[in-house]
Legacy VTK file of the C-alpha trace (Angstrom):
# vtk DataFile Version 3.0
C-alpha trace
ASCII
DATASET POLYDATA
POINTS 201 float
13.260 17.904 -25.992
13.746 14.226 -26.858
16.812 14.047 -24.607
14.854 15.582 -21.727
12.027 13.050 -22.167
14.532 10.190 -22.341
16.242 11.400 -19.156
12.870 11.611 -17.378
12.064 8.075 -18.544
15.413 6.798 -17.274
14.845 8.510 -13.921
11.383 6.920 -13.592
12.656 3.453 -14.477
15.595 3.751 -12.091
13.340 4.880 -9.219
10.834 2.088 -9.902
13.496 -0.633 -10.060
15.100 0.574 -6.831
11.763 0.490 -5.023
10.759 -2.865 -6.518
13.993 -4.263 -5.120
12.948 -3.015 -1.660
9.466 -4.484 -2.135
10.928 -7.964 -2.674
12.459 -7.927 0.811
9.716 -5.990 2.652
8.087 -8.152 5.316
6.798 -5.879 8.095
4.053 -3.249 8.024
6.662 -0.521 8.533
8.766 -1.758 5.614
5.734 -2.069 3.346
4.535 1.405 4.318
7.920 2.920 3.450
7.854 1.230 0.040
4.221 2.271 -0.545
5.040 5.891 0.287
7.893 5.888 -2.206
5.664 4.429 -4.938
3.128 7.170 -4.200
5.837 9.815 -4.582
6.857 8.315 -7.920
3.199 8.239 -8.982
2.719 11.887 -8.075
5.688 12.797 -10.270
4.558 10.490 -13.108
0.801 11.033 -13.123
0.285 9.237 -16.462
1.793 5.942 -15.238
-0.395 3.252 -13.625
2.360 1.068 -12.156
3.350 3.269 -9.163
-0.242 3.371 -7.899
-0.624 -0.345 -8.583
2.391 -1.226 -6.463
1.442 1.215 -3.703
-2.007 -0.425 -3.540
-0.373 -3.876 -3.534
1.744 -2.820 -0.532
-1.349 -1.673 1.361
-3.173 -4.935 0.626
-0.221 -6.856 2.026
-0.181 -4.544 5.052
-3.882 -5.202 5.626
-3.228 -8.929 5.682
-0.779 -8.343 8.550
-3.257 -6.290 10.601
-4.983 -8.002 13.524
-7.997 -5.715 14.044
-10.877 -5.726 11.541
-11.286 -1.946 11.626
-7.577 -1.436 10.976
-7.697 -3.891 8.070
-10.571 -2.007 6.453
-8.859 1.355 6.913
-5.703 0.108 5.210
-7.777 -1.450 2.423
-9.603 1.857 1.932
-6.223 3.414 1.148
-5.453 0.607 -1.308
-8.851 1.060 -2.966
-8.269 4.797 -3.464
-4.890 4.173 -5.094
-6.341 1.450 -7.290
-9.207 3.682 -8.398
-6.709 6.353 -9.438
-4.634 3.814 -11.392
-7.758 2.475 -13.122
-8.481 5.960 -14.443
-5.134 5.820 -16.249
-5.747 2.344 -17.705
-9.286 1.003 -17.299
-8.755 -2.229 -19.251
-5.717 -3.683 -17.561
-5.732 -7.302 -16.401
-3.187 -6.645 -13.642
-5.208 -3.778 -12.155
-8.424 -5.819 -12.245
-6.607 -8.765 -10.644
-5.340 -6.540 -7.851
-8.932 -5.387 -7.374
-9.879 -9.051 -6.939
-7.095 -9.461 -4.372
-8.454 -6.413 -2.543
-12.036 -7.729 -2.389
-10.726 -11.144 -1.326
-8.878 -9.457 1.544
-12.023 -7.498 2.477
-13.889 -10.817 2.605
-11.287 -12.259 4.992
-12.011 -9.483 7.525
-15.398 -11.091 8.340
-16.091 -14.197 6.201
-19.404 -15.044 7.878
-20.911 -11.621 7.141
-19.105 -10.764 3.904
-18.755 -14.186 2.310
-21.620 -14.124 -0.178
-21.244 -10.499 -1.325
-17.462 -10.335 -1.523
-16.935 -13.779 -3.036
-19.284 -12.703 -5.834
-17.363 -9.465 -6.333
-14.058 -11.325 -6.352
-15.223 -13.925 -8.884
-16.535 -11.140 -11.144
-13.166 -9.362 -11.123
-11.325 -12.634 -11.706
-13.484 -13.327 -14.760
-12.835 -9.853 -16.147
-9.080 -10.113 -15.537
-8.932 -13.477 -17.331
-10.840 -12.064 -20.297
-8.476 -9.087 -20.559
-5.394 -11.330 -20.536
-5.896 -15.119 -20.524
-2.128 -15.614 -20.105
-1.997 -13.737 -16.796
-1.492 -16.310 -14.008
-2.499 -14.038 -11.122
-6.309 -14.194 -11.626
-6.083 -17.996 -11.382
-3.927 -17.702 -8.256
-6.495 -15.426 -6.569
-9.331 -17.736 -7.680
-7.548 -20.734 -6.158
-7.070 -18.947 -2.814
-10.739 -17.968 -2.777
-11.889 -21.520 -3.544
-9.524 -23.048 -0.991
-11.137 -20.920 1.727
-14.757 -21.481 0.650
-16.876 -24.290 2.148
-17.180 -27.365 -0.119
-20.965 -26.932 -0.035
-20.491 -23.646 -1.898
-18.056 -24.981 -4.488
-14.897 -24.536 -2.444
-12.401 -26.660 -0.563
-9.239 -28.494 -1.566
-10.791 -30.532 -4.400
-12.085 -27.380 -6.076
-8.970 -25.291 -5.430
-6.136 -27.679 -6.314
-6.881 -27.853 -10.069
-6.904 -24.041 -10.173
-3.610 -23.814 -8.265
-2.139 -26.258 -10.807
-3.461 -24.202 -13.708
-1.968 -21.074 -12.122
1.382 -22.875 -11.731
1.462 -23.735 -15.451
0.604 -20.172 -16.375
3.292 -18.819 -14.027
5.852 -21.026 -15.797
4.814 -19.734 -19.217
4.257 -16.091 -18.255
6.779 -13.481 -19.383
6.366 -9.992 -17.876
6.477 -7.201 -20.444
9.552 -5.637 -18.831
11.411 -5.425 -15.530
8.767 -3.153 -14.026
5.704 -5.301 -14.685
4.062 -7.414 -11.947
5.535 -10.869 -11.372
4.323 -11.720 -7.853
2.461 -14.861 -6.788
4.492 -17.737 -8.233
6.328 -18.701 -5.032
3.227 -18.336 -2.849
1.184 -20.415 -5.295
3.791 -23.192 -5.105
3.977 -22.983 -1.295
0.193 -23.234 -0.875
0.075 -26.185 -3.285
2.719 -27.992 -1.250
1.102 -27.142 2.081
-2.351 -28.137 0.835
-1.168 -31.359 -0.759
-2.208 -30.384 -4.289
LINES 1 202
201 0 1 2 3 4 5 6 7 8 9 10 11 12 13 14 15 16 17 18 19 20 21 22 23 24 25 26 27 28 29 30 31 32 33 34 35 36 37 38 39 40 41 42 43 44 45 46 47 48 49 50 51 52 53 54 55 56 57 58 59 60 61 62 63 64 65 66 67 68 69 70 71 72 73 74 75 76 77 78 79 80 81 82 83 84 85 86 87 88 89 90 91 92 93 94 95 96 97 98 99 100 101 102 103 104 105 106 107 108 109 110 111 112 113 114 115 116 117 118 119 120 121 122 123 124 125 126 127 128 129 130 131 132 133 134 135 136 137 138 139 140 141 142 143 144 145 146 147 148 149 150 151 152 153 154 155 156 157 158 159 160 161 162 163 164 165 166 167 168 169 170 171 172 173 174 175 176 177 178 179 180 181 182 183 184 185 186 187 188 189 190 191 192 193 194 195 196 197 198 199 200
């Protein structure tokens, strides 16, 4: 019985690592969709694991950011939201899942900032606060917060002056952060550095 469980665990880890390797090079919607589908298949086989659904949702959020039409963006984000909800039922107090929820609401906001700005910025800040509380060492909530602030009007507490200190804090946390294992989330560091450079932080 123990050997069978160990073999199943090895199979899961091998499948996850292979798909994570594909995720690192995925750039197009088609590539991201293929990776998302594979994560969903892994999740269906390993229904007690939150990571496959997390990564599938992450793929869909990235796909939504590549979509041009608002309706298409929302449809893709609906899929991400459903996957994230399922993962949250497995682990409801997980900083990474809450952070991804913040990334999702931030992307929803970007669909129509004029209409959604007030409501979705509030939702995003709330999730960021919760994610920080669950794991203060996690750099990704700070990264999402910095992106949100960079894109908010200065009159509402946003802009470069508000965002740059948060990007810098995220950078320090990225340097110190050690993922629990080879399967845990480690995205955001390079993008954080690129935005800092581009924005003159």
